[in-house]
C-alpha positions in Angstrom: 26.4 117.9 47.9 25.7 114.8 45.7 22.8 115.1 43.3 20.7 111.9 44.0 18.2 110.5 41.4 15.5 108.1 42.4 15.8 106.1 39.5 17.9 106.0 36.2 16.0 108.6 33.7 16.8 107.0 30.4 17.8 104.2 28.2 18.6 104.1 24.6 21.5 103.8 22.2 23.6 106.7 22.0 23.6 108.5 18.6 26.9 110.0 17.4 28.7 111.8 14.9 31.5 109.8 14.9 32.6 106.4 16.2 36.2 107.8 17.6 33.9 110.2 19.7 32.5 107.5 21.4 35.4 105.8 23.1 36.7 105.9 27.1 33.5 105.8 28.6 33.8 105.6 32.5 30.8 105.2 34.7 30.5 105.0 38.3 27.1 103.7 39.9 26.7 104.0 43.5 23.1 102.8 44.7 21.4 102.2 47.8 17.7 101.2 48.6 16.4 104.8 47.6 18.5 106.3 45.1 20.8 105.9 42.2 23.9 108.3 42.1 25.3 108.6 38.8 28.9 109.6 37.5 29.6 109.7 33.7 32.7 111.2 31.9 31.7 110.4 28.4 31.4 114.1 26.7 28.3 114.3 25.0 28.4 114.4 21.0 27.4 117.2 19.3 27.5 117.8 15.4 27.2 121.5 15.3 30.4 121.7 13.3 28.9 119.9 10.2 25.5 121.4 10.5 24.2 124.7 9.0 20.9 125.9 9.6 18.6 127.0 7.0 19.0 130.4 7.6 22.7 130.4 6.8 21.9 128.7 3.4 21.0 132.1 1.7 21.7 130.8 -1.8 18.5 128.6 -1.2 16.2 131.9 -0.3 17.7 135.4 -1.3 17.0 134.9 -4.7 13.1 134.3 -3.6 13.0 137.4 -1.7 15.2 139.6 -4.0 13.2 143.0 -4.8 10.0 141.9 -2.5 9.1 143.6 0.7 9.6 141.3 3.4 8.2 140.2 6.9 10.2 138.3 9.4 9.0 136.0 12.2 11.9 135.9 14.8 13.4 135.9 18.1 16.7 135.8 19.7 17.3 132.4 18.5 17.2 133.7 14.8 20.9 133.6 14.4 23.4 133.5 11.3 26.6 132.4 13.1 27.3 135.6 15.2 24.5 137.8 13.4 20.9 137.9 13.8 18.9 137.4 10.8 17.1 140.5 10.9 20.4 142.5 11.1 21.7 140.3 8.3 19.1 141.2 6.0 19.0 144.8 6.4 22.6 144.8 5.9 22.2 142.9 2.7 19.9 145.7 1.6 16.7 144.0 1.6 13.2 145.8 2.2 12.1 144.7 5.9 8.6 146.1 6.3 7.8 144.3 9.8 9.1 142.1 12.3 6.4 139.5 14.3 7.7 137.8 17.3 6.3 134.6 19.2 5.8 133.7 23.2 8.5 135.5 25.3 9.1 138.2 22.6 11.6 139.4 20.3 14.7 139.4 22.4 12.9 136.4 24.2 12.9 137.8 27.9 9.1 137.7 28.7 7.8 135.2 31.0 6.0 132.1 29.7 2.2 133.1 29.1 3.0 136.6 29.9 1.4 139.2 27.1 4.2 141.0 25.3 3.3 144.4 24.0 4.0 145.6 20.1 7.2 147.6 20.2 9.8 149.4 17.8 13.1 147.7 17.6 15.9 150.4 18.8 18.5 148.7 16.2 16.8 148.9 13.0 13.7 150.9 13.8 11.4 147.9 12.6 7.9 147.6 14.1 7.6 144.3 16.1 4.5 142.8 16.4 3.7 140.2 18.9 2.1 137.1 18.2 1.1 135.8 21.6 -1.9 137.1 24.1 -4.7 138.1 22.1 -3.1 138.7 18.7 -1.5 135.0 17.9 -2.7 135.4 14.5 -1.7 138.1 12.4 -4.2 140.0 10.9 -4.8 141.6 7.4 -3.5 145.0 8.5 -0.2 143.7 10.3 0.6 142.0 6.9 -0.1 144.8 5.0 2.7 145.6 2.3 4.4 142.4 2.9 5.0 140.2 0.0 7.0 137.2 1.1 7.3 135.9 4.9 10.4 134.3 6.6 9.9 132.1 9.7 13.0 131.4 11.7 12.5 130.2 15.2 14.3 127.5 16.9 11.8 124.7 18.1 12.6 122.4 20.6 10.4 119.2 19.2 7.7 119.3 21.9 3.6 119.5 21.5 3.4 122.2 24.0 6.1 124.2 23.2 4.2 127.1 21.6 6.3 128.1 18.4 4.6 125.3 16.0 1.3 126.9 17.4 2.9 130.2 16.3 3.4 128.6 12.9 0.1 127.4 12.5 -1.5 130.7 13.0 1.2 132.4 10.3 0.6 129.9 7.7 -3.1 130.3 8.1 -3.0 134.0 7.7 -0.3 133.5 4.7 -3.0 131.5 3.0 -5.9 133.7 3.8 -3.8 136.7 2.2 -2.0 135.4 -0.6 1.3 135.6 1.2 4.2 133.4 0.2 5.7 131.7 3.6 9.7 130.6 3.6 10.5 128.4 6.7 14.1 128.6 7.8 14.4 125.3 8.9 16.6 124.5 12.2 17.5 121.1 13.9 15.2 119.4 16.5 17.3 118.9 19.5 14.7 116.3 20.6 14.4 114.9 17.0 16.0 111.7 17.8 12.8 109.9 19.2 9.2 110.0 19.3 6.9 109.3 22.0 3.9 110.2 24.5 0.0 110.3 24.1 -1.6 111.8 20.9 -3.9 114.9 21.5 -7.7 114.3 21.9 -9.0 117.3 19.6 -11.4 118.2 22.2 -8.4 119.3 24.6 -6.9 121.8 21.7 -5.1 124.9 22.7 -2.3 126.8 22.1 -0.2 124.7 24.0 -1.5 121.9 21.8 -3.3 122.3 18.1 -2.8 119.0 16.6 -3.0 115.2 16.7 0.6 114.4 17.5 2.3 113.0 20.4 4.3 115.1 23.0 7.4 114.3 21.6 6.9 114.5 17.5 10.4 113.9 16.2 10.2 116.6 13.6 12.0 119.5 12.7 9.6 123.1 12.3 9.8 122.7 8.5 8.7 119.2 8.5 6.0 119.8 10.8 5.1 122.7 9.0 4.4 120.7 5.9 2.7 118.0 7.7 0.1 121.0 9.1 -0.4 122.5 5.8 -0.6 118.9 3.4 -3.1 117.3 6.1 -5.6 120.0 5.9 -5.0 121.2 9.5 -5.5 124.8 9.0 -8.4 126.4 9.2 -11.3 126.1 6.4 -8.7 123.6 5.2 -6.7 126.7 3.5 -3.4 125.6 2.0 -0.3 128.0 2.4 2.2 128.7 -0.7 5.0 127.6 1.5 8.5 126.4 1.0 11.2 125.0 3.8 14.7 126.2 3.1 16.9 122.9 4.5 19.8 122.6 7.1 22.5 120.9 5.6 24.7 118.2 7.4 21.7 117.5 9.6 19.6 114.4 10.2 17.7 112.9 12.7 20.4 110.8 14.0 22.6 113.8 14.9 22.5 116.0 18.2 22.6 119.5 17.9 23.6 121.8 20.7 21.5 125.1 20.4 23.8 128.2 20.1 21.1 130.4 21.7 18.6 129.4 24.3 15.1 129.5 22.7 13.5 130.8 25.8 14.0 132.4 29.0 13.3 129.3 31.3 15.1 126.7 28.7 18.8 128.1 29.2 20.8 125.2 28.3 21.1 121.6 26.9 20.1 119.9 30.0 16.8 121.9 30.3 15.9 121.0 26.9 16.3 117.4 27.0 14.7 117.0 30.4 11.5 119.6 29.3 9.3 117.0 27.6 9.3 114.9 30.7 9.2 117.7 33.5 7.1 120.3 31.8 3.9 118.2 33.2 4.7 119.5 36.7 3.6 122.7 35.3 0.0 121.4 35.6 0.9 120.7 39.2 1.3 122.3 42.8 5.3 121.2 42.2 7.9 123.9 41.1 10.1 123.0 38.2 12.7 125.7 39.1 11.2 128.7 37.5 12.8 131.6 39.3 16.1 129.8 40.1 19.2 129.3 37.7 17.9 126.0 36.8 14.4 125.8 35.5 13.7 122.6 34.0 16.6 120.9 35.8 15.3 120.8 39.4 11.9 119.8 41.2 10.6 120.6 44.5 7.9 121.4 46.9 7.8 122.7 50.4 6.0 119.6 51.4 8.3 116.9 49.7 9.9 114.6 52.3 12.5 111.9 51.6 15.3 110.5 53.7 17.4 110.3 50.4 17.4 113.6 49.7 18.8 116.6 51.4 18.4 119.1 48.0 16.4 122.6 48.3 15.8 125.4 46.5 13.9 128.8 47.1 12.3 130.3 43.5 12.6 134.3 43.5 11.5 136.6 40.6 14.3 136.8 37.7 13.9 137.3 34.1 11.4 135.2 32.7 9.7 134.4 35.9 8.6 137.7 37.5 6.0 135.7 39.8 7.4 132.3 40.1 5.1 128.9 41.4 6.1 128.9 45.3 7.7 132.2 45.5 10.0 132.7 48.3 9.5 129.6 49.7 11.9 126.6 50.5 11.2 123.7 48.1 12.6 120.5 48.7 13.1 117.7 45.9 15.4 116.8 43.3 18.0 118.2 41.0 19.0 116.9 37.7 21.6 119.4 37.0 24.7 117.5 37.1 23.5 114.6 35.0 25.3 113.9 32.1 24.4 115.2 28.6 25.6 111.7 27.3 23.1 110.0 29.5 20.5 112.6 28.1 21.1 111.9 24.7 20.4 108.3 25.2 16.9 109.3 25.8 14.1 107.7 23.8 11.4 107.8 26.0 8.8 110.3 27.9 9.6 109.8 31.6 6.5 110.6 33.8 8.1 108.7 36.7 9.1 111.6 38.6 5.6 112.9 38.3 4.0 110.0 39.8 6.7 109.6 42.5 5.7 113.3 43.6 2.1 112.5 43.6 2.6 109.5 45.8 5.0 111.3 48.0 2.9 114.7 48.6 -0.4 112.5 49.1 -2.3 115.8 48.1 -4.9 113.7 46.2 -6.9 115.9 43.5 -5.0 119.1 45.2 -1.6 118.0 43.3 -3.2 119.2 40.3 -3.8 123.1 39.7 -7.5 123.9 39.7 -7.7 124.8 36.0 -6.7 121.3 34.9 -3.8 122.8 32.9 -2.2 119.2 32.8 -4.8 117.9 30.6 -4.0 120.6 28.1 -0.4 119.7 28.7 -1.1 116.2 28.4 -3.8 116.3 25.3 -6.8 114.6 27.5 -8.0 113.9 31.0 -6.3 110.5 30.8 -3.1 111.2 32.7 -5.1 112.8 35.7 -7.7 110.5 35.9 -5.2 107.7 36.0 -3.0 109.2 38.5 -6.1 109.7 40.7 -7.6 106.0 40.2 -4.2 104.4 41.7 -3.1 103.3 38.1 0.6 102.9 37.1 2.6 104.9 34.8 3.7 101.4 32.8 -0.3 100.9 32.5 -1.0 104.6 31.1 1.9 104.1 28.7 0.5 100.9 27.2 -2.5 103.1 25.8 -0.2 105.2 23.5 0.8 102.5 21.5 -1.7 102.5 18.6 -1.7 106.3 18.2 1.7 106.6 18.2 2.3 103.7 15.4 -0.3 105.7 13.4 1.5 108.9 14.0 4.9 107.1 12.8 3.4 106.5 9.3 2.2 110.0 9.0 5.3 111.7 10.0 7.5 109.4 7.3 5.5 111.3 4.6 7.1 114.7 5.4 10.4 114.0 6.6 13.4 115.9 4.9 16.4 114.4 6.5 17.4 110.8 7.2 15.6 109.3 10.0 16.7 107.5 13.3 14.7 104.6 12.4 
């Protein structure tokens, strides 16, 4: 079956590690009145071989933690090559007291939004404290006996991806309890552009805590410095914080994540599409949770189109125990076969598919979930109101300009790596 796409998804300039890798572009475009089929034989460009993540640069933080009692914020992505950070520290003889885990848990198998219980790690015997559900911020008892806390989570550079919210609360707890925080930085796979609306503080939530755009273009270490220095922590507290930088990385380079950062972002296609497709989470449309291709397909039982025969059926699986539209055949679109080299050219948030499905389903306000979760994702009610009033995506995009320019100036103050601009 051919994958049909209702519009070309992305524009921009391909950023590469070496010019020689950008040779031999072969692109075939076959178009009709409804669709464009894209075949692109250019290989994606990743710079992993020249990049070392912060956790690998042990010479820059082992001396700081030697002889101290250590806590670690980590999950399945916290790897030093083929060894988990926690295992590496234990094997090296460091005194680990406790591990803290974010949304999805220490092993990264829990559903989005699922409450994760505290547990004991079978391999190390360490206590694992969940920082999700009702306990998003470590309390004094949970930090007892810890002198320094290491934070090592692979972020994806999107405001509503909750690892930056976990970082906020960890920073706050460290500041309040006099604990040093060391952030082991990792590349941002979406760190090559900035776009989207700025959060309205009236819509602050765990999926959006700060006045930043949807795609902020910062590593988690850069982002943490901004939160700390801008006084965004509660009561304007400051955390004693340092960042162990990546080496060989900058914001012009693409990095392929060695491990999935969460169960519904299984590959780079989903990670590149996530910023734009996540808005469907606030609607009646499925983004493929409960399939093998989450955040790579979209559909609904009532979607009607002469230009696509793609369909899927969500079923319970790891990371989606009760997916939206469970057991129902959904008709829609697949981006599974979209070339990664095309996705790497992206420099814009694209809500055109959201608008297209809204028009196609003709459900009016019922298109949006009753809890108005889409408002929290967008950072205000402007998207929902705009769509209900019949305004175009282009009209909505124009409202982002001033906020984006102000954020770009702020962001520059905290960059640790060469920028893409």
